[in-house]
C-alpha positions as CSV (number, residue, x, y, z in Angstrom):
1,M,87.9,149.1,147.9
2,K,90.7,149.8,150.3
3,K,91.6,146.1,150.5
4,K,91.9,145.8,146.7
5,L,94.0,148.9,146.5
6,N,96.4,147.6,149.2
7,R,96.7,144.3,147.4
8,R,97.5,145.9,144.0
9,E,100.0,148.3,145.6
10,A,101.6,145.3,147.2
11,M,101.8,143.6,143.8
12,K,103.4,146.7,142.3
13,T,106.0,146.8,145.1
14,M,106.8,143.1,144.5
15,A,107.2,143.7,140.8
16,L,109.6,146.6,141.3
17,T,111.7,144.6,143.8
18,A,111.8,141.6,141.4
19,G,112.8,143.9,138.5
20,A,115.5,145.6,140.5
21,A,117.0,142.3,141.6
22,S,117.1,140.9,138.1
23,V,118.7,143.7,136.2
24,G,122.3,142.9,137.3
25,L,125.6,143.1,135.4
26,P,124.6,141.9,132.0
27,K,122.3,144.8,131.2
28,A,124.7,147.3,132.8
29,F,127.4,146.2,130.4
30,G,125.2,145.9,127.4
31,M,125.2,142.1,127.4
32,S,121.5,141.5,126.8
33,P,120.7,138.2,125.0
34,S,117.4,137.4,126.6
35,K,117.0,134.3,128.7
36,I,113.3,134.1,127.7
37,K,112.6,131.2,125.4
38,I,109.6,132.3,123.3
39,G,107.1,129.8,121.8
40,Y,104.2,130.0,119.3
41,T,100.6,129.0,119.4
42,C,99.1,126.8,116.7
43,I,95.9,128.7,116.1
44,T,97.6,130.9,113.4
45,W,97.6,127.8,111.2
46,G,93.8,127.2,111.8
47,T,94.3,124.5,114.4
48,F,91.0,124.3,116.3
49,P,89.5,121.5,118.4
50,L,86.7,120.4,116.0
51,K,86.0,116.8,114.9
52,P,88.9,114.6,116.1
53,G,91.5,114.0,113.4
54,T,90.1,116.5,110.9
55,H,92.8,119.1,111.5
56,D,95.8,116.8,111.5
57,H,97.3,118.7,108.6
58,T,97.1,122.1,110.4
59,L,98.8,120.9,113.6
60,N,101.4,119.1,111.5
61,L,102.1,122.2,109.4
62,A,102.1,124.4,112.5
63,L,104.8,122.4,114.2
64,K,106.9,122.2,111.1
65,D,106.8,126.0,110.7
66,I,107.3,126.7,114.4
67,S,110.3,124.3,114.4
68,A,111.8,125.8,111.2
69,G,111.5,129.3,112.8
70,G,113.5,128.2,115.8
71,F,110.8,128.9,118.4
72,W,111.2,127.0,121.6
73,Y,107.8,125.6,122.3
74,F,104.3,125.2,121.0
75,E,100.8,125.6,122.5
76,T,97.6,124.2,121.2
77,F,94.1,123.4,122.4
78,M,93.7,120.7,125.1
79,D,91.2,118.8,122.9
80,D,93.9,118.5,120.2
81,I,96.4,117.1,122.6
82,V,93.9,114.6,124.0
83,D,92.9,113.6,120.5
84,W,96.4,113.1,119.1
85,D,97.4,111.2,122.3
86,A,94.4,108.9,122.0
87,R,95.4,108.0,118.5
88,G,99.0,107.4,119.5
89,K,100.3,110.2,117.1
90,L,101.4,113.0,119.4
91,A,104.8,111.6,120.5
92,S,106.0,111.0,117.0
93,L,104.7,114.4,115.8
94,I,106.7,116.2,118.6
95,S,109.8,114.1,118.0
96,E,109.8,114.5,114.2
97,N,109.6,118.3,114.5
98,G,111.8,118.8,117.5
99,V,109.7,121.4,119.2
100,P,108.3,120.5,122.6
101,L,104.8,121.2,124.1
102,L,104.7,123.9,126.7
103,S,101.0,124.6,127.3
104,A,97.4,123.6,126.6
105,Y,94.6,126.0,126.1
106,T,91.1,125.0,127.4
107,P,87.8,126.6,128.1
108,V,86.3,126.0,131.5
109,D,82.7,126.5,132.6
110,V,82.5,128.9,135.5
111,L,78.9,130.1,135.0
112,N,77.0,126.9,135.4
113,L,77.4,125.4,138.9
114,A,75.8,122.2,137.7
115,N,78.8,121.5,135.5
116,R,81.4,122.2,138.1
117,K,82.0,118.6,139.1
118,S,82.2,117.3,135.6
119,E,84.7,120.1,134.7
120,V,86.9,119.1,137.6
121,E,86.8,115.4,136.5
122,R,87.7,116.4,132.9
123,L,90.7,118.4,134.1
124,K,91.8,115.5,136.3
125,K,91.8,113.2,133.2
126,Q,93.3,115.7,130.7
127,C,96.0,117.4,132.7
128,P,98.1,114.2,133.1
129,I,98.1,113.9,129.3
130,V,99.7,117.3,129.1
131,K,102.3,116.2,131.7
132,K,102.9,113.1,129.8
133,Y,104.4,115.2,127.0
134,H,106.3,117.5,129.4
135,G,103.8,120.3,129.2
136,S,103.7,122.5,132.3
137,Y,100.9,125.1,131.8
138,I,97.2,125.1,131.4
139,V,95.7,128.3,129.9
140,L,92.1,128.8,131.1
141,Q,89.4,130.6,129.2
142,V,86.0,131.2,130.7
143,N,82.6,130.9,129.0
144,H,81.6,132.8,125.9
145,I,78.7,135.1,126.6
146,N,76.2,137.3,124.8
147,P,77.4,140.9,125.5
148,A,73.8,142.2,125.1
149,T,72.4,140.2,128.0
150,Y,75.4,139.4,130.2
151,N,75.6,140.9,133.6
152,F,79.1,140.5,135.1
153,K,78.2,141.4,138.6
154,E,75.6,138.7,138.8
155,H,78.3,136.1,137.9
156,R,81.4,137.5,139.5
157,A,81.3,135.2,142.6
158,D,80.8,132.1,140.6
159,I,83.6,133.0,138.2
160,I,86.0,133.5,141.1
161,S,85.0,130.3,143.0
162,G,85.1,128.3,139.8
163,L,88.6,129.6,138.8
164,N,89.8,128.9,142.3
165,E,88.5,125.4,142.3
166,Y,89.9,124.5,138.9
167,A,93.3,126.2,139.6
168,K,93.8,124.2,142.8
169,V,93.0,120.9,141.0
170,I,95.5,121.8,138.2
171,T,98.2,123.0,140.7
172,D,97.8,119.9,142.9
173,M,98.6,117.8,139.8
174,G,101.9,119.6,139.3
175,L,101.0,122.1,136.6
176,Q,100.6,125.9,136.6
177,C,97.6,127.7,135.3
178,G,96.4,131.2,134.5
179,L,93.3,133.1,133.4
180,H,93.4,134.1,129.7
181,Q,90.9,137.0,129.4
182,H,89.2,136.8,126.0
183,T,86.8,139.0,124.0
184,Q,83.2,138.0,124.1
185,T,83.7,135.9,127.3
186,A,82.7,136.3,130.9
187,V,86.0,138.0,131.7
188,W,86.7,140.4,128.9
189,H,86.9,144.1,129.7
190,R,89.5,145.8,131.9
191,D,87.3,146.3,134.9
192,Q,86.2,142.6,134.8
193,V,89.9,141.5,134.7
194,Y,90.7,143.6,137.7
195,A,87.6,142.5,139.6
196,V,88.5,138.8,139.1
197,M,92.3,138.9,139.4
198,D,92.1,141.1,142.5
199,A,89.9,138.4,144.2
200,V,91.1,135.0,143.1
201,N,93.5,132.9,145.2
202,T,96.8,133.7,143.6
203,K,98.5,130.8,145.4
204,Y,96.9,128.7,142.6
205,M,95.4,131.0,140.1
206,K,97.8,133.1,138.0
207,F,97.3,135.5,135.1
208,A,98.0,134.5,131.5
209,P,96.9,137.6,129.6
210,D,96.5,138.0,125.9
211,V,98.0,141.5,125.4
212,G,96.4,142.0,122.0
213,Q,93.0,141.2,123.3
214,L,93.5,143.4,126.3
215,Q,94.2,146.3,123.9
216,K,91.2,145.4,121.7
217,G,89.0,145.3,124.8
218,G,89.9,149.0,125.5
219,A,92.6,148.5,128.1
220,D,96.2,149.7,128.1
221,A,97.7,146.2,127.9
222,A,101.1,147.3,129.2
223,Q,99.5,148.9,132.3
224,V,97.5,145.8,133.1
225,V,100.6,143.6,132.8
226,K,102.4,146.0,135.1
227,D,99.6,146.0,137.7
228,F,99.6,142.2,137.9
229,L,103.2,141.5,137.1
230,P,104.0,139.2,140.0
231,I,101.3,136.7,138.9
232,V,101.8,137.0,135.1
233,T,103.3,133.5,134.4
234,H,102.2,133.1,130.8
235,M,101.2,135.3,127.9
236,H,99.8,135.4,124.4
237,L,101.9,138.0,122.6
238,K,100.3,139.8,119.6
239,D,99.7,143.3,118.5
240,Y,96.5,145.1,117.6
241,K,95.6,147.8,115.0
242,G,92.0,147.2,114.3
243,W,92.3,146.4,110.6
244,K,90.1,143.8,108.6
245,Y,92.5,140.9,109.0
246,Y,93.3,138.6,111.9
247,Q,90.3,139.8,114.0
248,G,92.0,143.2,114.1
249,Y,95.3,141.8,115.4
250,C,98.7,142.1,113.6
251,P,102.3,141.0,114.0
252,A,104.4,142.5,116.7
253,G,105.4,146.1,116.0
254,M,102.6,146.9,113.6
255,G,100.0,148.0,116.1
256,V,99.4,150.0,119.2
257,V,100.3,147.5,122.0
258,D,103.4,148.7,123.9
259,I,105.1,145.4,123.3
260,P,108.6,146.7,124.1
261,A,107.5,147.7,127.6
262,I,105.7,144.4,128.1
263,L,108.8,142.4,127.0
264,H,111.0,144.5,129.2
265,M,108.8,143.8,132.2
266,M,108.9,140.1,131.5
267,E,112.7,140.2,131.1
268,E,113.1,142.0,134.4
269,K,110.7,139.7,136.1
270,G,113.0,136.8,135.2
271,L,110.5,134.8,133.2
272,E,112.2,132.0,131.2
273,T,109.2,130.5,129.4
274,G,105.6,131.3,128.9
275,I,105.6,134.0,126.2
276,M,103.7,132.5,123.3
277,V,103.5,134.5,120.1
278,E,100.0,134.3,118.5
279,L,98.1,135.7,115.5
280,D,94.5,134.6,114.8
281,P,93.9,132.9,111.4
282,T,92.3,135.0,108.7
283,P,90.8,134.3,105.2
284,K,92.9,135.8,102.4
285,G,95.2,137.6,104.8
286,P,98.3,139.5,103.7
287,Y,100.7,136.9,105.1
288,T,100.9,133.2,105.2
289,P,101.2,131.8,108.7
290,L,104.9,131.2,108.1
291,Q,105.4,134.8,106.8
292,A,103.6,136.2,109.9
293,E,105.8,134.0,112.1
294,M,108.9,135.3,110.4
295,I,107.8,138.9,110.8
296,N,107.3,138.3,114.5
297,K,110.6,136.5,114.8
298,E,112.5,139.4,113.1
299,Y,110.9,141.8,115.6
300,L,112.0,139.6,118.5
301,V,115.6,139.0,117.2
302,K,116.2,142.7,117.0
303,R,115.3,142.9,120.7
304,G,117.8,140.3,121.7
305,F,115.7,137.2,121.9
306,R,117.4,133.9,121.0
307,F,116.0,131.1,118.9
308,R,116.9,127.5,118.3
309,T,119.3,126.8,115.5
């Protein structure tokens, strides 16, 4: 316990030092256009990695809307990127819409040791495709689980060793990666996040939290981000209010996530890319994907974030 506490305290000290060093003259004189270039994930438009080619229209529409909104980058599932690349369509899609790829989202199997080798080989084949399109980040989600039968303590060591192995492979190929904690997966609740992120090799394995999902899982999202700030290198930004739409999530500023505090920490940290706005798709929701995007953009513009014109 003492070792973990020391590590976390050291991380907090690093965060405060980085923040103090990055405030500088612009903020002191009220000159605060943010340097962070914010992107958007494509899941809002219903883009999922199902049968290859079946969701062409959703990714196409997502990139058109993301580009029209002036967001700087897009993220989608690794399988989508691989599929579009295999059919020779991804380069033209990116070029036509003028919004570049930043990150790929992929599940990894950390619970079944028999699959470890094949997962490494898959990543070795797929990561170069992300690099081909100038992507720089791999967002890792661990296995979905049955909450009624899952015992985190039994799997903790395998989760950590698996993440460490995958992260080294990805980093050695010139990309960054981070753990995206997710509801109904092997790393979900606050204590699970701390138990894993306190133990992984952070030379390779970083943290890519979804702040809405942290809040939904019962954590104070802003506090979690603060505690791991030095290794937060990517983020899914969404709010949470527990209503019937969007799996309980909502556009920024409509829920209980302390998004201003989180954005302030990212600004002081000096992050330039990696914040990806997201909202889960929902049937018969109150907003179209484009309307939700514009609500999020308006929120961000009011806080000094710049967008492409």
